[in-house]
N, C-alpha and C positions, 0 to 999 in steps of 0.2 A: 488417127494416130495408131490405133491397134492394127489396122491393115498394113501400115508401114513397117511395124515391128515383125509382123507375121511374114511379110514379103521379104525382109532382109534375112530372116531365119531360113526361109525357103531357098534363098540364094546361097547362103553359107553352108547349108546342110550337105550338099554334094562334096564341097571342098573338105569339110570335116570328115566325111566318110572315106574319102581318098586318103587323107592324112592318117586316119586310123588304120586302114588296110596296109598302107605302105609302112607305117611304124611297126605294126605287129609282125611284118615279115623280117624285120631286123632283129627281133628277139631270138635268142637261142631256143631250140625246141626243148620241151620239158617232157620227162617220162614219169609215169606214176608207178611203174613196176620194175622189178629187178633190183640189184644191189645199189645202195647209195654209194656213188663214186668216191666220196670223201672218206666215209667211215667204214664202209664194207669192202673196200678194195685196197689191197696192198700192192702198190705199183712197182714196176721195175726200178724207177727213179728213186723211190723211197728205200728200196732194198739196197741199191748200189750206194746211196748216201750213208746208209747205216754200216757199211763195210761188214757184211755178214760173215759170221763164223759159227761153228757148231752145226746143229741140225735144223731142218725145216721147222720142226716144232719149237726149237729155241728161238728161231726168228719170229714166229708168231707170238710167243711168250713175251718177247722184248718189244715188238712194234705194235701188236694189237692184243694186249693182255685181256681186254674186255671180251674178246671172242671166246675166252676160256673161263668166263665168270658167269655166275647166276646171282640172283638176289641174295643168296645165302653166302656169297663170297666166292673165293676161288674154287673152281670145280676140282673134284678128286683126281688130279692129274700130277702124280709124282714122276720122277725120272723113271722111264721104263714101265710105267703102270699099264696094266692090261684092262683094268676095270673101266667100263664106259660110263656107268652111272648116268649122270646128266650131261655128259660131254656132247658136243656136236659130232656128227659123223665126219670122217675125213676122207677126201678123195684126192688121189694123186693122178693127174692127167686123166681124170674120168673114172678111175678104178678105185673102189672102196679100199681103204687101208685102216689099220689100227694106229693108235697113237704111238705105240712102240715101233711100228714100221717106219713112221716118220722120223724117228730118232736116227735111222740109217740113211736118211736123205740129206745130203749136204745143203746148207743154207745158200751156198754159192750157186747151186743148180736151180734155185727157185727164180722163175721169171716174174710171177705174180701170184697172189692169193686172193680169194674172194670168199666172203662170208655170206651165206644164204640164211635167211630166217627160216623158221620151221615150215611155214607155208611155201616159201620159194623152194626150199630143199625138197619137200615132198612133191612139188610139181615137176621139178627137174630130175630128181633121182628116184622117186617113188617112196613108198611107205618105209617106215623105220627111221625117219629123220626128224623125230618130234622135237629134238633139241637144236635143229638147224644143221648146217653142214659147212665145212670149209673145203673149198676146192683149191688145190695147189697145182699150178701149171709150171712145169719145168722147161728148161731150155732144150 
C-alpha cells in the first residue's frame, strides 16, 4: 500500500512542478526597491483628472499632502517659505530647486511627480536628502 502511494506521488510530482513553473510565469513581476507606484508616484492621469491649477507645489499639496508631512504634522511650508527645516528636497527635471522656486512652475506643466524616501533620495541624488526628495518631471 505504501509503495503504491509513493509511486503515484512520483508520477504526479513532475506534473505539479510544471504547473508551478507555468503558473509563476503568469504573475506580474514584483520589485522591492524604488518608489511605490501607488503612493509614491503622482501620475499624469491623476494630474489631468484633478484639472490642475496653481503651482507645482500646490498640486503636491492637494494630491499628495503626506509628502509634505512628518510625525509632528504639516511641515513648515507656508506660501513662499524658504525655510527647508524638515522638508524633502525638491528636484525639477533632475535639478535641485527650493520650495519657492516650485511656486513659479505651473501645475499644468507637471507630467508626473515621484516621492523618494531618505534612503532612495540619497542613493539617487546624493547626500543632503535626509528628509527624502520629490522629483517633478515636466512636459
